[in-house]
N, C-alpha and C positions, 0 to 999 in steps of 0.2 A: 214172687216171695217182696221183689224189689218195686215188683207192681204196684202193687196189697202194701208198701209200705210207703208209696209215695202219696197212696191217693187217701192213706189214715195222715200223712204231713200235712196235705193239704185242707183235710176236714178240720183237723184240731187247730190249723190255723186260720180257718175261715171263724169256729168255733172260740177265737180267744179276743174276741173284741164284740165289746157288750153290745153295740148295735146293730152286730149280727146277730148274735144270738134273739134280742128282742123282736127281729126280722121274726128267726123260725117261728118264736115262739107264739109270730099272732098268726104264722101260716101253718101253726101245727092246727090251728082251730077251721083251716079250709081256705081255698085261694083268693087271692087279696092283688089289688090294685097296687103299685109303684105307689103313687097316691096318698092311699089306705098303710103301705106298711112308710111312710118318711111322715104321717101325720105327727102321732107321738113322737119321732125322734124330731134335737134341736140341729138342724144341719140340711144345708140346699142340697135340693134333687139332683144334683151333679154327683155330692156325695153319697147321697142314697143309692144314684144309681154301680156307684164304682164298689159300695158293700154286698150292693145284689150280684156282679159282676165276678166276688170273688165267691159267692155263694155256690152260684151256677158254677166255676170252673174246679171248687170241690167237690159239685154234685150233689149238695144238700138241699139245691131250690133250682127251678127252672121259669121260665118267663116265655112266653109269647103274647105278641103285636096283633092288635086286632082292632081294627081301625087308627083310632086314637089311644087307644087305652091298652098298657101292658099291663100282664096278666101273670103274676105268679102263685107257685105253688111250693108247696115240700117232697122231697126225696126222700121219703122215710127207709124206703131202703138202705140208702148212705147211713144213714142214722142207727140201724139195726147193725150194721157192721162196726161203724163206732162203739155199739151197744156191746158187742160181737167183744171183741180186741180189750176193753173194760172191765167184763165180766171175767176175761183170762186172767188178766192182769190181779182181780180179787180173789180169786178161786189161788191162785201162790201164792200171795199173802197170807190169805186163809192159813191155807196146809201150814207155809212157815210158822205164823203162828200158833196155832196146833201142835208144832212139834216144841215150840217154845215153854210153851204149859206144861208139856206133858214132862219135856225136861226139868223145870223148876220146881213139876212136883216130886219127881224124884229126888233134887237134890233137899226137898223139904221135908219128905218123907226118913231121909239120910239121916238129919239133924237130929231128928224124932227120935230115931232109934239109936243114936251115936251119941 
């Protein structure tokens, strides 16, 4: 459980940055070179490479170098792990809201009958 928690922490830390989310959004369309990822971002190439390193450490993306071009791609399985965690939290909160709604309905009916 601790290992899963650590990897989720890394994923959420990586997702916290808008530039990294933009890079992942682009990679969701298919593989891209680092130059393609950098093009819409207002930052230096070293900064882009640092962001890419964070995404790779979190397991959200991978890259490989072929000649002079570094190609990157999305690791959808890691995003599925994040989605599973979010869905579990959503289910917990929906159950809590359902219980609250049922309780409020009993109070409302008690006020109507009383």
